[in-house]
C-alpha positions as CSV (number, residue, x, y, z in Angstrom):
1,X,0.0,0.0,0.0
2,X,1.1,3.5,-0.6
3,X,0.4,6.6,1.6
4,X,-1.2,9.1,-0.6
5,X,-1.5,12.8,-0.4
6,X,-4.4,13.0,2.2
7,X,-4.2,9.6,3.7
8,X,-3.7,5.9,2.8
9,X,-4.7,5.0,-0.6
10,X,-3.8,2.1,-2.9
11,X,-2.3,4.3,-5.6
12,X,0.7,2.3,-6.7
13,X,2.2,-1.2,-6.5
14,X,4.0,-2.2,-3.4
15,X,7.6,-1.2,-4.2
16,X,10.5,-1.2,-1.7
17,X,11.1,2.2,-0.2
18,X,13.8,2.7,2.4
19,X,15.6,6.1,2.2
20,X,17.9,5.0,5.0
21,X,19.4,1.8,3.5
22,X,18.6,2.1,-0.2
23,X,20.5,5.1,-1.6
24,X,18.8,6.4,-4.8
25,X,20.8,6.6,-8.1
26,X,20.0,10.4,-8.1
27,X,18.6,12.7,-5.5
28,X,17.3,16.2,-6.5
29,X,16.3,19.0,-4.2
30,X,13.7,21.5,-5.6
31,X,12.2,24.8,-4.4
32,X,10.4,27.5,-6.3
33,X,8.8,30.9,-6.0
34,X,11.1,32.0,-3.2
35,X,10.3,35.6,-3.9
36,X,13.1,37.0,-1.7
37,X,13.3,40.7,-1.0
38,X,16.2,43.0,-0.7
39,X,17.5,41.7,2.7
40,X,19.2,38.7,4.2
41,X,16.2,38.1,6.4
42,X,14.1,37.4,3.3
43,X,16.3,34.5,2.5
44,X,15.8,32.6,5.7
45,X,13.6,29.9,4.1
46,X,16.0,29.5,1.3
47,X,18.9,28.9,3.7
48,X,16.7,26.4,5.6
49,X,16.0,24.5,2.3
50,X,19.7,24.4,1.4
51,X,20.4,23.1,4.9
52,X,17.8,20.4,4.4
53,X,19.3,19.4,1.1
54,X,22.8,19.3,2.6
55,X,21.6,16.9,5.4
56,X,20.1,14.6,2.7
57,X,23.2,14.8,0.4
58,X,21.3,15.8,-2.7
59,X,23.1,15.6,-6.0
60,X,21.4,18.6,-7.5
61,X,19.4,21.6,-6.3
62,X,16.9,23.4,-8.6
63,X,15.1,26.7,-8.0
64,X,12.3,26.7,-10.5
65,X,11.8,30.5,-10.8
66,X,10.7,33.8,-9.3
67,X,13.8,33.8,-7.1
68,X,13.2,37.4,-6.1
69,X,9.9,39.2,-5.9
70,X,11.4,41.9,-8.2
71,X,14.8,42.3,-9.6
72,X,16.7,42.9,-6.3
73,X,20.5,43.0,-6.6
74,X,21.0,43.1,-2.9
75,X,18.6,40.2,-2.5
76,X,20.5,38.1,-5.0
77,X,23.8,38.7,-3.1
78,X,22.0,37.8,0.1
79,X,20.7,34.6,-1.5
80,X,24.2,33.6,-2.5
81,X,25.5,34.4,1.0
82,X,22.8,32.1,2.5
83,X,23.8,29.2,0.3
84,X,27.4,29.7,1.2
85,X,26.5,29.6,4.9
86,X,24.3,26.5,4.4
87,X,27.2,24.7,2.7
88,X,30.0,26.1,4.8
89,X,33.1,23.9,4.9
90,X,32.0,21.9,1.8
91,X,34.5,22.3,-1.1
92,X,32.9,23.5,-4.3
93,X,33.7,20.2,-6.1
94,X,31.7,18.3,-3.5
95,X,28.6,20.4,-3.6
96,X,25.5,19.6,-5.5
97,X,25.0,21.0,-9.1
98,X,22.8,24.2,-8.9
99,X,20.1,24.9,-11.5
100,X,18.0,28.1,-11.8
101,X,14.9,28.8,-14.0
102,X,14.9,32.5,-15.1
103,X,11.3,33.6,-14.6
104,X,9.1,36.8,-14.7
105,X,9.4,38.4,-11.4
106,X,13.2,38.5,-11.7
107,X,12.8,40.8,-14.6
108,X,10.4,43.2,-13.0
109,X,11.7,46.8,-12.3
110,X,15.1,45.9,-13.7
111,X,15.0,49.5,-14.9
112,X,13.9,51.6,-11.9
113,X,10.4,52.9,-12.3
114,X,9.6,50.6,-15.2
115,X,7.6,47.5,-14.4
116,X,8.8,45.4,-17.3
117,X,10.9,46.1,-20.5
118,X,11.3,43.3,-22.9
119,X,14.3,45.0,-24.5
120,X,16.2,44.7,-21.3
121,X,15.4,41.1,-20.5
122,X,18.8,39.7,-21.4
123,X,20.5,42.4,-19.4
124,X,18.4,41.6,-16.4
125,X,19.2,37.9,-16.8
126,X,23.0,38.6,-17.1
127,X,22.7,40.7,-13.9
128,X,21.0,37.7,-12.1
129,X,23.6,35.3,-13.4
130,X,26.5,37.4,-12.1
131,X,25.0,38.3,-8.7
132,X,23.7,34.8,-7.9
133,X,26.6,33.1,-9.5
134,X,24.4,31.0,-11.7
135,X,26.5,28.5,-13.6
136,X,24.4,28.4,-16.8
137,X,22.5,30.6,-19.3
138,X,18.8,30.8,-19.8
139,X,18.6,27.5,-21.7
140,X,20.5,24.6,-20.3
141,X,20.8,20.9,-20.6
142,X,23.0,18.3,-19.2
143,X,23.1,15.2,-16.9
144,X,23.6,14.3,-13.3
145,X,24.6,10.8,-12.3
146,X,23.7,9.7,-15.8
147,X,20.2,11.2,-15.7
148,X,19.3,14.1,-18.1
149,X,17.8,17.4,-17.4
150,X,16.5,20.4,-19.4
151,X,15.7,23.9,-18.1
152,X,14.2,26.8,-20.0
153,X,13.2,30.5,-19.0
154,X,9.7,31.6,-18.7
155,X,8.6,32.1,-22.2
156,X,6.3,35.1,-21.6
157,X,9.2,37.3,-20.2
158,X,11.8,36.5,-22.8
159,X,11.9,38.8,-25.8
160,X,13.1,36.1,-28.1
161,X,11.9,32.8,-26.6
162,X,13.3,30.0,-28.7
163,X,10.6,27.4,-29.1
164,X,12.5,25.3,-31.7
165,X,15.5,25.1,-29.3
166,X,13.4,24.1,-26.4
167,X,11.7,21.3,-28.4
168,X,15.1,20.1,-29.7
169,X,16.6,20.0,-26.2
170,X,13.8,17.8,-25.0
171,X,13.9,15.6,-28.1
172,X,17.7,15.2,-27.9
173,X,17.5,14.3,-24.2
174,X,14.8,11.6,-24.8
175,X,16.7,10.0,-27.6
176,X,20.1,10.1,-25.9
177,X,18.7,8.5,-22.7
178,X,16.1,5.9,-23.8
179,X,14.1,4.6,-20.9
180,X,15.3,7.1,-18.4
181,X,13.2,10.0,-17.0
182,X,14.1,13.3,-18.5
183,X,13.6,16.0,-15.9
184,X,12.4,19.3,-17.6
185,X,12.4,22.3,-15.3
186,X,10.0,25.1,-16.3
187,X,8.5,28.0,-14.3
188,X,4.9,27.7,-15.7
189,X,3.3,24.3,-15.7
190,X,2.0,22.7,-18.8
191,X,-1.5,23.6,-19.6
192,X,-4.3,21.8,-17.6
193,X,-2.0,19.6,-15.6
194,X,-1.2,20.8,-11.9
195,X,-3.1,23.1,-9.6
196,X,-5.1,25.9,-11.1
197,X,-5.6,24.3,-14.6
198,X,-4.1,27.1,-16.8
199,X,-0.5,26.9,-18.0
200,X,1.7,26.7,-21.1
201,X,0.1,25.2,-24.3
202,X,3.5,25.0,-25.9
203,X,4.9,22.8,-23.0
204,X,1.8,20.6,-23.1
205,X,2.1,20.1,-26.9
206,X,5.8,19.1,-26.6
207,X,5.6,17.0,-23.5
208,X,2.6,15.0,-24.8
209,X,5.0,13.2,-27.2
210,X,7.4,12.1,-24.6
211,X,6.2,9.8,-21.8
212,X,9.7,9.9,-20.3
213,X,9.3,13.6,-19.4
214,X,9.0,14.5,-15.7
215,X,8.2,18.2,-15.5
216,X,8.9,20.2,-12.4
217,X,7.3,23.7,-12.3
218,X,6.3,26.6,-10.0
219,X,4.4,29.8,-10.7
220,X,0.9,28.8,-9.3
221,X,2.3,28.8,-5.7
222,X,0.2,26.5,-3.4
223,X,1.2,23.8,-1.0
224,X,2.9,20.5,-1.5
225,X,0.1,19.0,0.7
226,X,-2.3,19.6,-2.2
227,X,-3.3,16.6,-4.3
228,X,-3.4,18.7,-7.4
229,X,0.4,19.3,-7.1
230,X,1.0,16.0,-9.0
231,X,-0.6,15.1,-12.4
232,X,0.0,12.2,-14.8
233,X,-1.3,11.7,-18.3
234,X,0.8,11.5,-21.4
235,X,3.7,12.5,-19.1
236,X,4.3,13.4,-15.4
237,X,4.1,16.9,-14.1
238,X,4.7,18.1,-10.5
239,X,4.2,21.5,-9.0
240,X,7.0,22.3,-6.5
241,X,4.6,24.6,-4.6
242,X,6.3,27.7,-3.3
243,X,8.7,28.7,-0.5
244,X,6.8,31.9,0.1
245,X,3.0,32.4,0.4
246,X,-0.1,31.4,-1.6
247,X,-3.7,32.1,-1.7
248,X,-5.2,31.0,-5.2
249,X,-6.7,27.9,-6.4
250,X,-10.1,27.6,-4.8
251,X,-12.8,25.7,-6.8
252,X,-15.0,28.8,-7.0
253,X,-12.5,31.4,-5.9
254,X,-12.9,34.6,-4.1
255,X,-10.7,37.0,-2.1
256,X,-8.6,35.0,0.4
257,X,-5.9,35.6,2.9
258,X,-2.3,34.7,2.0
259,X,-1.0,31.5,3.6
260,X,2.6,31.1,4.5
261,X,4.4,28.1,3.0
262,X,7.5,26.2,4.0
263,X,7.6,23.3,1.5
264,X,10.6,21.8,-0.3
265,X,10.6,18.8,-2.6
266,X,13.2,16.0,-2.8
267,X,13.1,13.6,-5.7
268,X,14.7,10.2,-5.2
269,X,15.3,8.3,-8.5
270,X,15.6,4.5,-8.4
271,X,15.8,2.1,-11.3
272,X,12.2,1.0,-10.8
273,X,10.5,4.1,-9.3
274,X,10.5,7.9,-8.6
275,X,9.8,9.0,-5.1
276,X,8.7,12.6,-4.5
277,X,9.3,13.5,-0.9
278,X,7.7,16.5,0.8
279,X,9.4,18.4,3.6
280,X,8.7,21.4,5.9
281,X,12.0,23.3,5.9
282,X,11.4,24.6,9.4
283,X,12.0,21.4,11.2
284,X,12.6,18.9,8.2
285,X,9.4,17.0,9.0
286,X,8.5,14.8,6.1
287,X,5.0,14.1,4.9
288,X,4.0,10.9,3.1
289,X,5.6,10.7,-0.3
290,X,4.2,10.4,-3.8
291,X,5.6,7.4,-5.7
292,X,5.4,6.4,-9.3
293,X,6.7,3.2,-10.9
294,X,9.3,3.3,-13.6
295,X,9.4,2.8,-16.6
296,X,6.4,5.0,-17.1
297,X,3.2,3.6,-18.3
298,X,0.5,6.2,-19.0
299,X,-2.3,3.6,-18.8
300,X,-1.5,2.6,-15.3
301,X,0.1,5.7,-13.8
302,X,-1.2,6.1,-10.3
303,X,-1.8,9.8,-10.5
304,X,-4.0,9.8,-13.6
305,X,-6.8,12.0,-12.8
306,X,-9.6,9.4,-12.9
307,X,-7.6,6.9,-10.7
308,X,-6.4,9.5,-8.3
309,X,-9.8,11.0,-7.8
310,X,-11.3,7.6,-7.1
311,X,-8.6,6.7,-4.7
312,X,-8.4,10.0,-2.8
313,X,-10.3,9.9,0.5
314,X,-13.3,12.3,1.0
315,X,-13.3,14.4,4.1
316,X,-16.2,14.1,6.5
317,X,-17.6,16.1,9.6
318,X,-17.8,14.3,12.9
319,X,-21.2,13.3,14.1
320,X,-23.0,16.3,15.7
321,X,-21.0,18.9,13.9
322,X,-24.1,20.8,12.7
323,X,-25.1,21.6,16.3
324,X,-21.7,23.4,16.7
325,X,-22.3,25.8,13.8
326,X,-22.8,29.3,15.0
327,X,-23.6,32.7,13.5
328,X,-21.5,35.5,15.1
329,X,-22.2,39.2,14.3
330,X,-19.3,41.6,14.5
331,X,-21.4,44.0,16.5
332,X,-25.0,44.9,17.4
333,X,-26.4,46.0,15.1
334,X,-24.0,44.1,12.8
335,X,-22.0,44.9,9.7
336,X,-20.7,41.4,9.0
337,X,-21.9,38.0,10.1
338,X,-19.4,35.1,10.5
339,X,-20.6,31.5,9.9
340,X,-18.3,29.5,12.3
341,X,-18.2,25.7,12.0
342,X,-16.1,22.8,13.4
343,X,-13.3,21.6,11.1
344,X,-13.8,18.2,9.5
345,X,-11.1,16.5,11.5
346,X,-9.3,13.2,10.6
347,X,-5.8,12.4,9.3
348,X,-7.1,10.3,6.5
349,X,-8.7,13.2,4.7
350,X,-7.9,16.8,5.7
351,X,-10.2,19.0,3.8
352,X,-8.8,21.1,0.9
353,X,-11.8,23.5,1.0
354,X,-15.2,24.0,2.3
355,X,-18.3,25.0,0.3
356,X,-20.5,27.4,2.2
357,X,-24.0,28.2,0.8
358,X,-26.7,30.5,2.2
359,X,-30.3,30.0,1.4
360,X,-33.3,32.1,2.4
361,X,-36.9,31.1,3.0
362,X,-39.5,32.7,0.7
363,X,-43.2,33.4,1.5
364,X,-44.2,29.9,0.6
365,X,-41.7,28.3,2.9
366,X,-39.3,27.1,0.2
367,X,-35.6,27.5,0.5
368,X,-33.7,29.2,-2.3
369,X,-29.9,29.3,-2.4
370,X,-28.6,32.8,-3.2
371,X,-24.9,32.8,-2.5
372,X,-22.0,30.4,-2.4
373,X,-18.4,30.9,-1.1
374,X,-15.4,28.5,-0.9
375,X,-12.6,28.9,1.8
376,X,-9.5,26.8,2.1
377,X,-9.5,24.1,4.6
378,X,-6.8,23.1,7.1
379,X,-5.1,20.5,4.7
380,X,-1.9,22.5,4.4
381,X,-1.3,23.0,8.2
382,X,0.8,20.8,10.4
383,X,-1.1,19.0,13.2
384,X,-0.1,21.5,15.9
385,X,-1.2,24.4,13.7
386,X,-4.7,23.2,12.9
387,X,-7.6,25.1,14.3
388,X,-10.7,23.5,15.8
389,X,-13.1,25.9,14.0
390,X,-13.1,28.0,10.8
391,X,-15.2,30.9,9.8
392,X,-16.6,32.5,6.7
393,X,-17.9,36.1,6.9
394,X,-20.8,37.6,4.9
395,X,-21.6,41.2,4.7
396,X,-24.9,42.5,6.1
397,X,-26.1,43.3,2.6
398,X,-26.7,39.6,2.1
399,X,-29.4,39.6,4.7
400,X,-32.8,41.1,5.6
401,X,-33.3,41.6,9.3
402,X,-35.7,39.1,10.9
403,X,-35.7,36.8,7.8
404,X,-35.0,33.1,8.2
405,X,-31.8,31.7,6.6
406,X,-30.0,28.5,6.3
407,X,-26.2,27.7,6.0
408,X,-25.2,24.6,4.3
409,X,-21.4,23.5,4.6
410,X,-19.6,20.7,2.9
411,X,-15.9,19.6,3.1
412,X,-14.1,18.9,-0.2
413,X,-10.9,17.2,-1.2
414,X,-8.5,18.7,-3.8
415,X,-10.1,16.8,-6.7
416,X,-13.7,17.9,-5.9
417,X,-14.9,14.9,-3.8
418,X,-17.3,16.2,-1.2
419,X,-18.3,14.8,2.2
420,X,-21.8,14.9,3.6
421,X,-23.2,18.4,4.2
422,X,-24.2,19.9,7.5
423,X,-27.0,22.3,7.7
424,X,-28.2,24.9,10.3
425,X,-30.9,27.6,10.2
426,X,-30.8,31.1,11.8
427,X,-32.6,34.4,11.8
428,X,-30.8,37.5,10.5
429,X,-30.3,40.1,13.3
430,X,-30.6,43.9,13.1
431,X,-28.1,45.6,10.8
432,X,-26.0,48.7,11.3
433,X,-27.5,51.5,9.2
434,X,-24.5,53.2,7.5
435,X,-25.4,53.1,3.8
436,X,-26.8,55.6,1.4
437,X,-28.3,54.3,-1.8
438,X,-26.6,55.7,-4.9
439,X,-28.1,53.7,-7.7
440,X,-30.1,50.5,-8.1
441,X,-31.5,48.4,-10.9
442,X,-33.5,45.3,-11.3
443,X,-32.4,44.9,-14.9
444,X,-28.6,45.6,-15.4
445,X,-28.8,44.1,-18.9
446,X,-30.7,47.1,-20.1
447,X,-29.7,49.8,-17.6
448,X,-25.9,49.1,-18.0
449,X,-23.7,48.7,-21.1
450,X,-22.0,45.3,-21.6
451,X,-18.9,45.4,-23.7
452,X,-17.0,42.2,-24.8
453,X,-13.5,41.6,-26.1
454,X,-10.4,43.7,-26.4
455,X,-12.0,46.0,-29.1
456,X,-14.9,46.8,-26.7
457,X,-17.7,45.5,-28.8
458,X,-21.1,46.4,-27.3
459,X,-23.3,43.4,-26.8
460,X,-26.9,42.8,-26.1
461,X,-28.3,39.8,-24.2
462,X,-30.0,36.9,-25.9
463,X,-33.7,36.2,-25.2
464,X,-32.8,34.2,-22.1
465,X,-31.0,37.2,-20.7
466,X,-27.5,35.8,-21.1
467,X,-24.6,37.6,-22.7
468,X,-22.3,35.3,-24.8
469,X,-18.6,35.7,-24.0
470,X,-16.3,33.8,-26.3
471,X,-13.2,35.1,-24.7
472,X,-12.4,37.8,-22.2
473,X,-12.2,40.5,-21.2
474,X,-15.8,41.6,-20.8
475,X,-17.1,44.6,-18.8
476,X,-20.4,45.7,-17.4
477,X,-20.3,49.5,-17.4
478,X,-22.5,51.4,-15.0
479,X,-24.2,54.8,-15.5
480,X,-22.1,58.0,-15.4
481,X,-21.7,59.6,-12.0
482,X,-22.5,56.6,-9.8
483,X,-18.9,56.6,-8.4
484,X,-18.5,60.2,-7.7
485,X,-16.8,61.0,-4.5
486,X,-13.5,62.3,-3.0
487,X,-10.5,60.1,-2.3
488,X,-11.3,58.0,0.7
489,X,-15.0,57.7,-0.1
490,X,-16.2,54.1,0.6
491,X,-18.6,52.2,-1.7
492,X,-20.3,48.9,-1.7
493,X,-21.5,47.1,-5.0
494,X,-24.0,44.3,-4.7
495,X,-24.9,42.3,-7.8
496,X,-26.7,39.0,-8.7
497,X,-24.9,37.1,-11.4
498,X,-25.2,33.7,-13.1
499,X,-22.5,32.1,-15.2
500,X,-22.3,29.0,-17.3
501,X,-19.0,27.7,-18.2
502,X,-18.0,24.2,-19.3
503,X,-14.3,24.6,-19.4
504,X,-11.7,25.5,-16.8
505,X,-10.1,27.7,-15.7
506,X,-13.1,29.9,-15.0
507,X,-13.2,33.8,-15.1
508,X,-11.9,36.1,-12.6
509,X,-14.3,38.9,-11.5
510,X,-13.1,42.3,-10.4
511,X,-14.3,45.9,-10.1
512,X,-11.8,47.6,-12.3
513,X,-10.8,51.2,-12.1
514,X,-10.9,52.7,-15.6
515,X,-8.7,55.7,-14.8
516,X,-4.9,55.0,-14.7
517,X,-3.4,55.5,-11.2
518,X,0.1,55.3,-10.0
519,X,1.4,51.8,-9.1
520,X,4.6,50.5,-7.7
521,X,7.5,52.3,-9.2
522,X,5.1,55.1,-10.3
523,X,3.9,53.0,-13.2
524,X,0.5,54.0,-14.6
525,X,-1.8,51.1,-14.1
526,X,-5.5,50.2,-14.0
527,X,-6.3,49.1,-10.5
528,X,-9.0,46.8,-9.1
529,X,-11.1,48.1,-6.4
530,X,-10.7,45.0,-4.2
531,X,-9.4,41.5,-4.5
532,X,-10.5,39.3,-7.4
533,X,-13.2,36.8,-7.1
534,X,-13.7,33.7,-9.4
535,X,-16.6,32.1,-11.1
536,X,-17.5,28.4,-10.6
537,X,-17.5,25.8,-13.3
538,X,-20.8,24.6,-14.8
539,X,-24.0,26.4,-14.1
540,X,-23.5,28.5,-11.0
541,X,-27.1,29.4,-10.5
542,X,-28.0,32.9,-9.6
543,X,-25.5,34.1,-7.0
544,X,-25.0,37.3,-5.0
545,X,-21.6,39.0,-4.9
546,X,-20.6,42.0,-2.7
547,X,-17.5,44.2,-3.3
548,X,-16.6,46.8,-0.7
549,X,-13.8,49.3,-1.3
550,X,-12.4,52.8,-0.7
551,X,-11.5,55.1,-3.5
552,X,-7.8,55.9,-3.8
553,X,-8.4,59.1,-5.8
554,X,-11.4,61.2,-6.7
555,X,-11.1,60.6,-10.4
556,X,-11.6,56.8,-10.1
557,X,-14.5,55.3,-11.8
558,X,-15.3,51.6,-12.2
559,X,-16.7,48.8,-14.3
560,X,-17.2,45.2,-13.5
561,X,-14.5,43.1,-15.3
562,X,-14.9,39.4,-16.3
563,X,-11.6,38.1,-17.5
564,X,-10.4,34.7,-18.7
565,X,-9.4,32.6,-21.7
566,X,-12.5,30.3,-21.8
567,X,-15.9,30.9,-23.3
568,X,-19.2,31.1,-21.4
569,X,-22.5,32.9,-20.7
570,X,-23.4,35.4,-18.1
571,X,-26.5,37.2,-16.9
572,X,-27.1,39.9,-14.4
573,X,-30.5,40.3,-12.6
574,X,-29.8,42.9,-9.9
575,X,-27.2,45.6,-9.1
576,X,-27.0,48.2,-6.3
577,X,-24.4,50.8,-5.4
578,X,-24.3,52.3,-1.9
579,X,-22.1,54.9,-0.3
580,X,-20.8,53.8,3.1
581,X,-21.0,56.2,5.9
582,X,-20.3,56.0,9.7
583,X,-18.5,53.1,11.3
584,X,-15.5,51.9,9.3
585,X,-14.8,48.1,9.5
């Protein structure tokens, strides 16, 4: 039996595994998205990772990209100093080979005050190479202990990305090393493999031809505790997670806090298997590994989506959990109401996320769901860090005082499997009165203007009220004057929206400022009023969304932006803009 991501599951044949007595033919240490700053302190996790790798005597260390958050020369020097401290006393010839993927964040602000300049990419890369003492250029290939590797830069940030060279490097490695895994290091994952579902179409097209490819990527951040960090199909792809923070990847999305992450990956290569070992760099505690048999057989690969989904345990609430659900207002009268519930405990299936739905009772006594949120579960936390309860806050605008409501909560695993729901009813309390109605409509489709596509084509809804969106961006524009107010004025937008999307990834939803405002480095940028939200796959049903924000400048004016690469349909049935006055949250 093999211990899977969230518990024991028969995911691969019983193969011998003893890291203590069975030394692998190759051992690789991998980190990604370290996003260091300008200081030595920002490199603490990097140093801990290198110390871990030294303790395990790895043969190679790879940083899969976004080494620094921006192009920070002092940060690169501090990174190298941290490496030297971790390997103090070890002669250069006895140290592991180092590999770096040149990625987008390391090019940002190479020229002071300029977010990105394609013309200077090669200069930025040369500066990185010098300061970090990187032993190779943007494209590199070679072998360690008789096993091949290929590394490429992030294509979207290279002025002259060489697709032909990339494909030739992979093809040459496969032909030169028949039967062996070919490790390909890229910053962006191949399309529709690990985590969020997006990614590089080019990589996917190339790798699909080579079952020997074992891709290691970063970019999407996330935790190594997440089942979606490993994917198998025509080849194998693994997300190294991040050594910084993360907060994206919910099934329906929405504004979330950033979670700190301390994960590092160690890959042990044997003649008959690859073992992906997941560590916490703080204390070097190891979680259960992922293991795949070798040579690779796509038909029986244990992490094929269908097989993995079927084997992955589904989390469940303990008996009596519904009675422990509470509804806690922030004040009396209230501005936000927190739905607090017990965690779905159990080591076999720590929840990746929770689905929380609110329903209201109509005059006939029937319940109608009107909003749905997803929040991350406690899957990524160590046992001593896990809370007993979690909360999801809803703004007062979701409720009518004195009306009956019902909360429905379900735990989910990374691949969408849900445990049984718990349900509890409540009556909405009195609200704080601090809103002034600015504008309201029961028919946004006619009272607003909907523009679709980069050329701003004005569209009208079909007879069923839906707008067709073949490809984003699309915007719902509000009437003139609704956002008038000085810098610091606070607003709340409430809108009811239904989306139908058959393909992933789904759209992001944001209230976009249409007037350029200064950004970091004094770059003129179009700013979102608040954090992005995300639509859900399939037919969402009619859901309510609330956006609260403060205007940074008097000139700011906003439109509702839907953005993504996949087609779909959207309809709006209600919109309200309010000016917030009085108590500030």
